[in-house]
Phi, psi and omega in degrees: 000129180268150179290145174293151179303322181296325178290321177298317180299319178296317176301313180302321186294343178296333182235351186240171174279173186297317180293317178299320183299318180288310182299316183294331180294342179250347190304324179299326180296335184248016185048039181271134178302126184299319180295322177297316179300315181297321181288317180302316186272356190298331182269004187260356179294153178060039181061050183059037181063007184239010182071017179274223184302126181311135180298330176297326180285312180293326174297322178295322178300320179299315179296316180300322177296316180295330183286345181294127175282109191267348183304126178076005180255146175277164177302314177301325178293320178295317178299317180296317179294319179299316180300315179299314182294319179295318179298316179297315178301312181303315179302314182293319181292316179295320178301325183274323189241353175085348182195165171254349188273127177310312181305315181288318183295323181269337182078005175220156179263099184286359177281347177258151178302322180294316180295318178297319179296318179295319178299318178293316179302316182274002177062031186295328181292338177263334184263319185266310189299317179301324178294321180290320178296316179294317182296313180301317180294319180294320178302317178296312184301320185277325192250351185231000000 
């Protein structure tokens, strides 16, 4: 029995950031070099380190882009399909979690030293983030 992508993403999150965790759970499906995946997603954790769009979400966008069957499609067609998929993903994620923003999802601004300290104190990276990483991965698995 193989592990669900959401379980793999949670495992990944023990050592990686949120965006890396989501992208890496799919990289094998696209014969993507793991180190390349880790490097591409490395700057997207913690809402691009600014508490902006959650890294689980931006990591999911990367996966959605990779999932597009590009054969015979023009770049504008690929962009249009990507936009549709990202919008659909956003709707599903917001319906489940109320926001796409790291700051809102965690209830603290981890881009500030105080916010980062509070997140650590409240154990948010262990209690909230694994659920978001699993959820983003699961939304892709079920809907795309």
